[in-house]
C-alpha positions as CSV (number, residue, x, y, z in Angstrom):
1,M,-51.6,143.9,190.0
2,P,-52.2,146.4,187.3
3,A,-54.1,145.1,184.7
4,M,-54.4,146.2,181.2
5,N,-57.9,147.6,180.2
6,V,-58.8,145.3,177.4
7,S,-61.1,148.3,176.0
8,T,-58.0,150.1,175.2
9,L,-56.7,147.7,173.1
10,A,-56.5,148.7,169.5
11,P,-58.8,146.5,167.0
12,V,-56.8,143.9,165.5
13,E,-57.2,144.2,161.8
14,A,-53.9,142.6,160.6
15,E,-53.3,139.0,160.1
16,P,-53.4,136.8,163.3
17,L,-50.0,136.0,164.4
18,A,-48.8,132.5,164.2
19,I,-47.2,130.9,167.5
20,L,-43.7,129.4,166.5
21,V,-43.4,125.7,167.5
22,A,-40.4,123.9,168.9
23,P,-37.7,123.4,167.8
24,H,-37.9,127.0,165.8
25,P,-34.5,128.7,166.4
26,S,-36.2,132.1,167.6
27,L,-37.3,130.1,170.8
28,K,-33.9,129.2,171.9
29,R,-32.6,132.9,171.7
30,R,-32.1,135.5,174.3
31,T,-34.2,138.8,173.7
32,L,-33.0,142.1,173.6
33,P,-34.5,145.1,176.2
34,V,-37.1,147.1,174.7
35,R,-35.7,150.7,174.4
36,G,-37.6,154.0,174.4
37,D,-38.6,154.2,170.8
38,Q,-39.4,150.5,170.8
39,F,-42.3,151.0,173.0
40,A,-44.5,152.0,169.9
41,E,-43.8,148.4,168.3
42,V,-44.5,146.6,171.5
43,R,-47.7,148.4,171.8
44,A,-48.7,147.3,168.2
45,L,-47.7,143.8,168.9
46,V,-49.7,143.7,172.3
47,P,-53.3,143.2,171.0
48,R,-52.4,140.9,168.3
49,M,-50.3,138.5,171.1
50,F,-53.4,138.6,173.4
51,E,-55.8,137.6,170.3
52,A,-53.2,134.6,169.7
53,M,-53.0,133.7,173.1
54,Y,-56.6,133.9,173.7
55,R,-57.5,132.1,170.6
56,A,-54.9,129.3,171.3
57,P,-55.9,129.2,174.3
58,G,-53.3,130.0,176.7
59,I,-52.5,132.0,179.7
60,G,-49.3,133.4,178.7
61,L,-47.3,134.0,175.6
62,A,-43.6,135.8,175.1
63,A,-42.6,137.8,172.3
64,P,-40.1,135.2,170.8
65,Q,-43.1,132.6,170.7
66,V,-44.3,135.0,167.7
67,G,-41.0,135.9,166.4
68,S,-39.9,139.1,168.1
69,A,-36.7,139.4,169.5
70,L,-37.7,142.1,171.9
71,R,-38.1,141.4,175.8
72,F,-41.6,141.3,176.5
73,A,-44.6,139.3,177.2
74,V,-48.4,139.1,178.0
75,V,-50.2,137.1,180.7
76,D,-53.8,136.5,181.6
77,L,-55.0,133.8,183.9
78,M,-58.6,135.4,183.5
79,P,-59.4,135.0,187.1
80,D,-63.5,134.2,187.4
81,D,-63.5,134.0,183.8
82,K,-63.0,137.7,183.3
83,R,-59.9,139.3,181.4
84,A,-57.3,140.6,183.5
85,P,-54.4,141.3,181.0
86,I,-50.9,141.8,182.1
87,V,-48.1,143.3,179.7
88,L,-44.7,142.8,181.0
89,V,-41.8,144.5,179.3
90,N,-38.2,144.1,180.2
91,P,-39.1,142.2,183.4
92,E,-36.6,140.7,185.8
93,V,-37.0,138.6,188.8
94,V,-36.1,140.3,191.8
95,A,-37.0,137.7,194.5
96,V,-37.6,134.1,194.8
97,S,-39.0,132.0,197.6
98,E,-36.7,129.2,198.8
99,E,-39.9,127.1,199.0
100,L,-40.5,125.2,195.7
101,S,-43.6,124.0,194.0
102,T,-44.1,121.6,191.2
103,R,-47.1,121.9,188.7
104,E,-48.0,120.6,185.4
105,E,-47.0,122.9,182.7
106,G,-47.5,123.2,178.8
107,C,-46.6,125.4,176.3
108,L,-48.3,127.1,173.3
109,S,-44.9,126.7,171.5
110,L,-45.1,122.8,172.6
111,P,-48.8,122.0,171.9
112,G,-50.2,119.1,173.4
113,M,-47.2,118.4,175.8
114,Y,-47.1,118.5,179.3
115,A,-44.8,117.7,182.0
116,D,-44.4,118.6,185.8
117,V,-42.1,121.4,186.4
118,T,-40.5,122.6,190.0
119,R,-40.0,126.1,190.1
120,S,-40.1,128.9,193.1
121,A,-43.5,128.9,195.1
122,R,-43.1,132.6,195.2
123,V,-41.9,135.3,192.9
124,T,-41.2,139.0,192.7
125,V,-41.1,140.5,189.0
126,R,-39.9,144.2,188.5
127,Y,-41.2,145.4,184.8
128,Q,-42.6,148.0,182.6
129,D,-45.7,148.2,181.0
130,E,-46.3,149.0,177.3
131,N,-46.3,152.6,178.2
132,G,-43.0,152.3,180.1
133,V,-44.3,152.8,183.4
134,R,-42.6,150.5,185.9
135,H,-44.3,148.1,188.2
136,E,-43.5,145.3,190.6
137,L,-45.7,142.2,191.1
138,E,-45.4,139.6,194.0
139,A,-47.1,136.5,192.7
140,D,-47.6,132.7,194.3
141,G,-49.2,129.6,192.7
142,L,-50.3,129.5,189.2
143,L,-49.2,133.4,188.5
144,A,-45.8,132.6,189.9
145,A,-45.2,129.6,187.6
146,C,-46.6,131.5,184.7
147,L,-44.5,134.4,184.9
148,Q,-41.4,132.1,185.6
149,H,-42.3,130.3,182.5
150,E,-42.8,133.6,180.1
151,L,-39.5,135.0,181.6
152,D,-37.7,132.0,180.8
153,H,-39.0,132.2,177.1
154,L,-37.2,135.5,176.9
155,D,-33.8,133.9,178.0
156,G,-34.4,131.2,175.2
157,V,-35.4,128.6,177.6
158,L,-38.3,126.0,177.4
159,F,-40.3,124.2,180.2
160,V,-38.7,121.1,178.8
161,D,-35.2,122.5,179.5
162,H,-36.0,121.8,183.1
163,L,-36.8,118.4,183.0
164,S,-34.3,115.5,182.8
165,V,-32.7,114.8,179.4
166,L,-34.4,111.7,178.9
167,K,-38.0,113.4,179.7
168,R,-37.1,116.3,177.5
169,N,-36.0,114.0,174.4
170,M,-39.4,112.0,175.0
171,I,-41.4,115.1,174.7
172,M,-39.4,116.5,171.9
173,R,-39.5,113.3,169.8
174,R,-43.3,113.0,170.4
175,L,-43.8,116.8,169.5
176,A,-41.8,115.9,166.1
177,K,-44.1,112.9,165.6
178,E,-47.3,114.9,166.1
179,Q,-46.1,117.7,163.8
180,R,-45.4,115.1,161.1
181,K,-48.7,113.4,161.6
182,D,-50.3,117.1,161.2
183,K,-48.7,117.8,157.7
184,K,-50.1,114.5,156.2
């Protein structure tokens, strides 16, 4: 799995990125593919996205979660407590296993909310890195779930959209209540 060298990340001097919270409309929009001249914009956002993700803390963050309409995400499971960042530009799932796996998921855009989500146990994703170089990544376990979760974001899908209407509504009401309480 190609990992981005964290030491090559530009120093983050801009204001920290805010992570949007559901039901923000940007979280429900499909993203647009990154084209050649937009890779500079991606490279500028990537260090700030990693900073926001690590600060949250989280293991994945998709561009719509910070208000960008471009199709890319960042992921870092921090194996052995060491950073191993991955930048996924224009990712697409090219294969999934028939075997399913259920695990508890949360989301930086639904802070404090968790639910069991069933997804493919294994997945293969084709993507470009922040420089446009093509890669393919086969994943299982937590990485497979994380990749599917972040790619869902790029299509305007939240993890609660995989739940029953009843469970989704309960979580969204609880989130709204927490947000109101935080504003007081």
